[in-house]
N, C-alpha and C positions, 0 to 999 in steps of 0.2 A: 549394558552396552552404552558407550558414550557417543556424543555428537561428533561426527567427522566432517561436518561442513555447515556452511551458512549460505542461504540463498538471499540475495538482496533484491528487494522490490523498490524501485525508484521511478520517478517520473522523468528522469533525465538519462540520456544515453552515456554521458561521461560522468564518472564519479569523482568528486573533489572533496575537500575538507568540509565544504559548506552544503553538500548534497544531503537532502532529507532521505533517510533510508528506513524502510520498514524491513526488519530482518526476520527470517523464518528459518528455524533450524531444520536440518534434514531428517530428524526423528519425527515420524508421523507426518512426513512432508505433505502428502496429498490432503490429509485431513486439516492440517494447519493452514494450507494454502486456500482451501475452500472456506474455512472459517474467516480468514483474513478478507477474502473477496466479498463474503456476505457482510462483514462489518463495514467495508469501504462502500458498498452499494447502499447499505442502510444509512450511513452517514451522509452520502450524497443526496439521498431522498430527503432526509431531515433538513439539509441545507437548501433544498429546492434547486439543486444544480445538476440533477441527474442527466438531463439531456446534454448539457455542455460537457459533462464528464464523459459520457459515452462517445461524443464527437471528438474527444481528445484535446479539448481546450487546455493548454498547458497550465495557465494560471489557476484554473478551476481544479485541475488534478492536484496541484501543489496545495491548495487550500484544503481540499478534502483529506489528503494524506496528513497534513499538519493536524487537523482535527482528530483523526484516528490516533495519531501519536499522543496527543494530549489526553484523549479518553483512556 
């Protein structure tokens, strides 16, 4: 069975050409989303910005998501 959709995880509410997107396919969606959340949380902890990340600081969220994309 093929993938029929893509879920976009982004720190911005409006998607443009320059928006950083972490994509998650709909196959095994819940498992993939949990794995992505764990990876983002672990990265924020390593960067020592978990508190700012949890408070929704936009610049911090972008930095953490960039690091996850690079990893």
